[in-house]
VOVEXRO-983014 format. One record per residue: x, y, z of N, C-alpha, C in turn; residue number from 1; chain. Coordinates in Angstrom, 3 decimals. Atoms other than C-alpha are relative to their C-alpha. Example, Ala and Ser with C-alpha at 12.3 -4.5 7.8 and 13.67 -1.06 7.14 Angstrom:
BEGIN
nxx	nyy	nzz	caxx	cayy	cazz	cxx	cyy	czz	num	chaine
0.890	-1.190	0.000	12.300	-4.500	7.800	0.900	1.200	0.000	1	A
-0.820	-1.190	-0.060	13.670	-1.060	7.140	-0.770	1.090	0.730	2	A
// end
This chain:
BEGIN
nxx	nyy	nzz	caxx	cayy	cazz	cxx	cyy	czz	num	chaine
-0.596	-1.297	-0.172	6.772	-50.695	10.499	-0.677	0.913	-0.101	1	A
1.516	-1.132	-0.016	5.271	-47.623	10.452	0.656	1.296	-1.106	2	A
-0.521	-0.902	0.402	5.712	-44.887	7.909	0.572	1.226	-0.913	3	A
-1.085	-0.825	-0.757	8.228	-42.373	9.545	0.913	-0.955	-0.610	4	A
-1.986	0.968	0.743	10.735	-45.581	9.056	0.094	-0.094	-0.723	5	A
0.138	0.203	1.569	9.152	-46.316	5.583	1.135	1.335	-0.309	6	A
-0.021	-0.592	1.104	10.173	-42.933	4.715	1.454	0.805	0.131	7	A
-1.362	0.268	0.036	13.495	-43.007	6.609	1.065	-0.322	-0.586	8	A
-0.393	0.649	0.967	14.149	-45.813	4.410	1.019	0.157	-0.799	9	A
-0.096	-0.602	1.528	13.722	-44.172	1.868	1.262	0.034	-0.604	10	A
-1.134	-1.279	-0.353	16.040	-41.780	2.437	1.219	-0.603	0.012	11	A
-1.357	0.931	0.516	19.114	-43.620	2.836	-0.386	-1.116	-1.326	12	A
0.225	0.701	1.380	17.781	-46.207	-0.506	0.218	0.923	-1.107	13	A
-0.566	-1.258	1.185	18.327	-42.463	-2.466	1.173	0.747	0.143	14	A
-1.326	-0.390	-0.234	21.754	-41.897	-1.179	0.364	0.080	-0.473	15	A
-1.003	0.505	0.688	24.128	-41.798	-3.165	0.916	-0.680	0.173	16	A
-1.302	-0.018	-0.608	26.680	-41.439	-1.053	0.276	-2.020	1.434	17	A
0.624	1.624	-1.041	25.038	-44.973	1.417	-0.048	-1.182	-1.644	18	A
-0.462	1.180	1.346	24.510	-46.834	-2.647	1.543	-0.042	-0.213	19	A
-1.901	0.090	-0.110	28.070	-45.782	-2.931	0.779	-1.260	0.613	20	A
-0.953	0.289	-1.327	28.994	-47.242	0.948	0.079	-1.913	-0.512	21	A
0.242	1.227	0.481	27.327	-50.612	-0.440	0.279	-0.702	-0.865	22	A
-0.529	0.408	1.593	27.802	-50.893	-3.672	1.183	-0.545	-0.723	23	A
-1.353	0.334	0.102	31.067	-50.015	-4.187	0.906	1.284	1.129	24	A
-1.067	-0.017	-0.872	32.824	-49.197	-1.399	1.193	0.799	0.056	25	A
-1.665	-0.506	-0.357	35.723	-46.859	-0.807	0.262	0.604	1.918	26	A
-0.801	-1.125	-1.441	37.506	-45.787	2.516	-0.425	0.333	-0.175	27	A
0.614	-1.722	-1.072	36.139	-42.436	2.699	-1.449	0.095	0.085	28	A
1.417	0.250	-0.242	32.690	-43.486	2.342	-0.629	-0.959	1.009	29	A
0.011	0.691	-0.880	32.818	-46.328	4.627	0.760	0.514	0.918	30	A
0.048	-0.481	-1.450	34.138	-44.633	7.510	-0.948	0.885	0.311	31	A
0.844	-0.669	-0.536	32.067	-41.464	6.935	-1.964	-0.448	0.100	32	A
1.708	0.874	-0.338	28.512	-44.320	6.707	0.861	-0.252	1.898	33	A
0.094	0.497	-1.299	30.510	-45.470	9.786	0.119	0.744	1.372	34	A
0.134	-1.172	-1.500	30.481	-42.095	12.027	-1.159	0.014	-0.153	35	A
1.245	-0.721	-0.300	27.427	-41.531	11.028	-1.262	-1.731	1.170	36	A
0.529	0.571	-0.975	26.112	-44.696	12.499	0.578	-0.475	1.656	37	A
-0.676	-0.338	-1.036	28.188	-44.314	15.543	-0.613	0.797	0.829	38	A
0.253	-1.746	0.141	26.778	-40.842	15.492	-1.599	-0.614	0.566	39	A
1.745	0.335	-0.554	23.008	-42.610	15.473	-0.129	-1.226	-0.190	40	A
0.250	1.486	-0.624	22.957	-46.076	17.135	-1.511	-0.477	-0.056	41	A
1.421	0.046	-0.638	19.205	-45.471	16.877	-1.098	-0.443	-1.868	42	A
0.106	0.138	1.683	19.423	-45.692	12.506	0.952	-1.510	-0.490	43	A
-0.327	0.915	0.332	21.586	-48.679	12.415	-0.603	-1.471	-0.986	44	A
1.090	0.968	0.855	18.533	-51.012	12.066	-0.616	-0.137	-1.541	45	A
0.487	-0.693	0.932	17.199	-49.186	9.149	1.307	-0.434	-0.900	46	A
-1.025	-0.058	1.578	20.703	-48.414	7.378	0.256	-2.013	0.036	47	A
-0.325	1.827	0.019	21.496	-52.788	8.169	-1.754	-0.113	-1.069	48	A
0.851	0.292	0.948	18.100	-52.964	6.107	0.021	0.394	-1.432	49	A
-0.315	-0.406	1.111	18.432	-50.933	3.512	1.533	-0.800	-1.129	50	A
-1.318	0.379	0.071	21.729	-52.331	2.708	-0.614	-1.514	-0.657	51	A
0.871	0.763	0.791	19.563	-55.433	1.869	-0.188	-0.161	-0.456	52	A
0.476	0.353	1.363	17.273	-54.189	-0.155	1.229	0.546	-0.797	53	A
-1.218	-1.183	0.782	20.588	-52.554	-2.125	0.324	-1.246	-0.596	54	A
-0.806	1.051	-0.225	21.776	-55.997	-1.916	-0.449	-1.676	-0.650	55	A
0.988	0.756	-0.153	18.737	-57.969	-3.126	-0.436	-0.935	0.913	56	A
0.815	1.162	-0.732	18.093	-59.789	-0.262	-1.407	0.705	0.445	57	A
1.114	0.394	-0.289	14.982	-60.639	0.719	-0.636	1.104	1.398	58	A
-0.323	-1.064	-1.248	13.318	-57.636	3.263	-1.879	-0.822	-0.133	59	A
0.818	0.345	-1.127	10.139	-58.848	5.158	-1.612	0.404	-0.386	60	A
1.576	-1.239	0.209	7.668	-55.954	4.823	0.360	0.372	-1.563	61	A
1.001	-0.482	1.104	5.875	-54.886	1.593	-0.114	1.499	0.210	62	A
0.295	-1.136	-0.256	5.948	-51.261	0.608	-0.914	0.882	-0.612	63	A
1.184	0.466	0.618	2.871	-49.887	0.217	-0.304	0.862	-1.221	64	A
-0.023	-0.137	1.423	1.769	-48.418	-3.719	0.583	1.016	0.589	65	A
-1.006	-1.298	-0.320	2.715	-45.151	-2.208	0.900	-0.065	-0.075	66	A
-1.673	0.432	-0.185	5.675	-45.924	-0.997	0.717	-0.572	-1.384	67	A
-0.958	0.492	0.949	6.954	-47.841	-3.548	-0.322	1.119	-1.559	68	A
0.089	-1.109	1.235	5.589	-45.185	-6.666	1.243	1.166	0.273	69	A
-1.092	-0.750	-0.014	7.951	-42.902	-4.924	1.289	0.076	0.606	70	A
-1.620	0.954	0.215	11.144	-45.095	-4.287	0.061	0.207	-1.936	71	A
-0.593	0.044	0.929	11.031	-45.707	-7.877	-0.168	1.850	-0.705	72	A
0.024	-0.955	0.952	10.078	-42.224	-9.481	1.353	0.733	1.121	73	A
-0.999	-0.713	0.070	13.380	-41.196	-7.203	1.376	0.126	-0.286	74	A
-1.429	0.396	0.759	15.770	-43.268	-7.975	-0.571	0.336	-1.312	75	A
0.200	-0.532	1.527	14.294	-42.901	-12.120	1.065	1.406	0.220	76	A
-0.512	-1.620	0.766	15.043	-39.040	-11.908	1.125	0.148	0.858	77	A
-1.378	-0.494	-1.019	18.125	-39.254	-9.168	0.977	-1.224	-1.553	78	A
-0.493	0.572	1.071	18.888	-41.663	-12.740	-0.072	0.830	-0.737	79	A
0.172	-1.614	0.858	18.270	-38.630	-15.114	-1.032	-0.876	-0.799	80	A
1.265	0.622	0.599	15.680	-41.559	-16.433	-1.652	0.722	-0.331	81	A
1.692	0.138	-0.011	11.929	-40.707	-17.680	-0.759	-0.636	1.245	82	A
1.090	0.823	-1.366	9.395	-41.590	-14.854	-1.133	0.004	-1.466	83	A
// end
């Protein structure tokens, strides 16, 4: 996976609507992401990978240290926690 793909994946992992669609789905958010998937079929593999990560399933590739720190920072910032 390249850096551009990693950045796109991270964008889903820090998106509140996407997180809710995986961890706390409701009909509206489910339909929103179904529409997104239908409109952006090239992103479906990334959406599936992001779902697996959020659900704690194994990821085959490891983020770089920089990407890992960026993801951690984004998550902490979204949660309102100090970094």
